[in-house]
C-alpha positions as CSV (number, residue, x, y, z in Angstrom):
1,N,83.9,109.1,116.7
2,K,80.4,109.7,115.8
3,I,80.5,112.2,112.6
4,L,84.1,110.5,111.5
5,N,83.5,109.4,107.9
6,E,87.1,108.9,106.9
7,I,90.7,109.7,107.9
8,V,93.7,110.6,105.7
9,T,97.1,109.7,106.7
10,V,100.5,110.5,104.8
11,S,101.8,107.0,105.5
12,Y,101.4,103.4,106.2
13,A,103.2,104.4,109.5
14,S,100.6,106.9,110.5
15,K,98.0,104.8,110.2
16,K,98.9,101.9,112.6
17,S,100.1,104.7,115.0
18,L,96.9,106.2,115.0
19,L,95.3,102.6,115.2
20,K,97.7,101.7,118.1
21,K,97.2,104.7,119.9
22,S,94.0,106.1,119.4
23,K,91.1,105.1,122.0
24,F,88.0,105.3,119.7
25,L,89.5,104.4,115.9
26,T,88.8,100.7,115.2
27,K,89.8,99.3,111.8
28,K,86.5,99.4,110.7
29,K,86.8,102.9,110.2
30,K,88.0,103.8,106.4
31,I,91.7,105.3,106.8
32,K,93.2,105.9,103.5
33,V,96.8,106.5,102.8
34,I,98.2,109.1,100.7
35,H,101.8,110.1,100.7
36,N,102.8,113.3,100.8
37,G,103.4,114.9,97.0
38,I,106.3,117.4,95.8
39,V,106.4,119.0,92.4
40,V,109.3,117.7,90.7
41,K,111.4,120.4,88.8
42,K,114.6,120.3,87.7
43,I,117.3,121.7,89.9
44,K,120.5,122.3,89.0
45,R,122.6,121.1,91.4
46,K,125.4,124.1,92.8
47,N,125.7,125.4,96.1
48,Y,122.7,128.1,96.4
49,L,123.8,128.9,100.5
50,N,127.3,131.0,99.0
51,R,126.8,133.7,102.0
52,F,126.1,131.4,104.4
53,F,129.4,128.4,103.8
54,K,131.9,127.9,101.1
55,K,132.6,124.4,99.8
56,E,135.7,123.3,100.4
57,K,137.7,121.5,97.4
58,N,138.1,117.7,98.2
59,Y,136.0,117.8,101.3
60,I,132.4,116.3,101.5
61,S,129.4,118.6,102.5
62,V,126.6,116.8,104.4
63,C,123.6,118.3,105.6
64,M,120.8,117.6,107.8
65,L,118.1,119.3,107.2
66,S,115.4,119.4,110.2
67,R,114.5,120.9,113.2
68,I,117.1,120.4,115.5
69,N,115.6,118.1,118.5
70,S,116.8,114.7,120.6
71,Y,115.0,112.8,118.3
72,K,116.1,113.9,114.8
73,G,119.4,112.4,115.6
74,Q,122.1,115.4,115.5
75,E,123.5,114.9,119.2
76,N,124.0,111.6,117.8
77,L,126.1,112.3,115.0
78,I,128.4,114.9,117.6
79,K,128.8,112.2,120.2
80,M,130.2,109.8,117.2
81,L,132.1,112.7,115.8
82,A,133.7,113.1,118.9
83,Y,135.4,109.8,119.1
84,Q,136.1,109.5,115.2
85,K,137.3,113.1,114.4
86,K,140.3,112.0,112.5
87,I,138.3,109.3,110.3
88,F,135.4,112.2,109.0
89,E,138.0,115.2,108.9
90,K,137.2,115.7,105.2
91,F,133.9,115.9,105.8
92,N,132.2,119.2,106.4
93,F,128.7,118.6,108.5
94,F,125.5,121.2,108.4
95,F,123.0,121.7,110.9
96,I,120.0,123.6,109.0
97,G,117.0,123.8,111.3
98,S,115.6,125.8,114.2
99,G,115.2,124.3,117.8
100,D,115.3,124.9,121.2
101,K,117.8,127.5,122.0
102,K,118.8,126.2,125.1
103,Y,119.3,122.7,123.5
104,V,121.0,124.2,120.6
105,N,123.6,125.7,122.8
106,K,123.9,122.7,124.7
107,L,125.1,121.0,121.6
108,K,127.4,124.0,120.5
109,V,128.9,123.9,123.9
110,F,129.6,119.8,123.6
111,C,131.2,120.5,120.4
112,K,133.5,123.3,121.3
113,S,134.7,121.2,124.3
114,K,135.4,117.9,121.9
115,N,137.2,120.1,119.7
116,I,134.7,119.5,116.9
117,N,134.9,121.9,114.1
118,N,133.4,120.1,110.9
119,I,130.0,120.8,112.7
120,K,128.4,124.2,111.5
121,F,125.2,125.4,112.9
122,L,123.4,127.4,109.9
123,G,119.7,127.7,111.8
124,F,116.5,128.4,109.5
125,I,117.7,129.4,106.1
126,D,114.6,130.9,104.2
127,I,115.4,129.3,101.1
128,S,113.7,126.4,99.2
129,S,114.4,123.0,100.9
130,R,115.0,121.5,97.4
131,K,117.6,124.4,96.7
132,I,119.2,123.8,100.3
133,L,119.4,119.9,99.5
134,S,120.7,120.6,96.2
135,S,124.0,122.3,97.9
136,F,125.5,119.6,99.4
137,D,127.2,116.1,98.5
138,L,124.8,113.8,100.8
139,F,122.3,114.0,102.9
140,L,121.6,112.6,106.4
141,S,118.4,111.5,108.0
142,L,119.2,110.0,111.5
143,T,115.6,109.9,113.3
144,T,116.2,108.1,116.3
145,D,112.5,107.0,116.9
146,Y,109.6,107.3,114.8
147,E,109.5,109.3,111.5
148,G,105.7,110.0,110.0
149,F,106.5,110.6,106.3
150,G,110.3,111.6,105.6
151,L,109.0,114.8,103.2
152,S,113.2,116.1,103.3
153,I,114.1,112.4,102.2
154,A,111.4,112.9,98.9
155,E,112.8,116.2,98.4
156,S,116.2,114.9,98.6
157,M,115.6,112.4,95.9
158,S,114.1,114.7,93.5
159,V,117.1,116.8,93.2
160,K,119.8,113.7,92.9
161,T,121.1,114.1,96.4
162,P,122.6,110.9,97.6
163,I,121.0,109.7,101.1
164,I,121.3,107.8,104.3
165,A,118.1,107.6,106.7
166,T,118.0,105.8,109.4
167,R,115.1,102.7,109.1
168,V,112.0,104.3,110.8
169,G,108.6,104.7,110.7
170,A,107.6,105.5,107.5
171,V,110.9,106.0,105.8
172,T,110.4,102.7,104.2
173,E,107.9,104.0,102.5
174,V,109.5,106.6,100.6
175,I,113.4,105.0,100.0
176,D,115.1,101.9,99.9
177,N,118.5,100.7,99.4
178,K,118.0,101.1,96.1
179,T,117.6,104.4,95.9
180,G,119.8,105.4,99.2
181,L,121.7,103.5,102.2
182,L,119.2,102.6,105.1
183,I,120.9,101.9,108.5
184,S,119.6,101.0,112.1
185,P,118.6,104.3,114.6
186,N,121.3,104.9,117.1
187,N,124.1,102.7,115.8
188,N,127.4,104.5,115.7
189,S,128.7,101.3,113.3
190,Q,126.5,101.3,110.8
191,L,126.7,105.2,110.7
192,I,130.4,105.4,110.5
193,L,130.4,102.7,108.0
194,S,127.9,104.2,105.7
195,L,129.6,107.4,105.6
196,K,133.1,105.7,104.5
197,K,131.1,103.7,102.1
198,F,130.1,107.0,100.4
199,T,133.6,108.1,100.4
200,S,135.0,105.1,98.7
201,H,131.9,104.4,96.5
202,R,130.4,107.7,95.6
203,K,129.8,106.4,92.2
204,T,127.3,103.9,93.0
205,F,125.2,106.4,95.7
206,E,125.0,108.8,92.4
207,N,123.9,105.6,90.9
208,K,121.0,105.5,93.3
209,T,120.0,109.0,92.8
210,S,119.1,108.6,89.1
211,L,116.5,105.3,90.6
212,A,115.7,107.7,93.0
């Protein structure tokens, strides 16, 4: 505390969290917000992951790109699909990222027990995240609690992949309903409606990506 001159955070949400949770920081300390930046380059939208999966005609491919754990929302999606299989039978969901082996295996076992066949666990893939995101029709960010920035959201915006994201932490500093679709965390009814909306108003989502 004695030697601090200035603190930099990547979002106003992180700044607020620091002020709330730290015992020594006060508003008198200089806390500057500098959002994460990404290099924006034109990337052709195509499937860069051919060796991992083949896109099926007339199916919607959906990506969740993040570490697999309880607060990133993969489990919520799985539990929703367990009771809505018929509605989303034309969707293929892909989880890309590593996670605790026991937890990942628990999710896989649950999928098998509920005959959920349209969720694929691809693990960590050593390819540019923007190329990964370009390979899918839709990106889902379903964080249930707190998000310090939402880098994958920004990257998805940069390659014009439509986004549905939960309204948590710094997400609203990155995206809004003009550039994507925001829903409440842990709200299955909103998630179901938003996915249905993507199928029926796909052009609207594509228009949002141009604004993004």
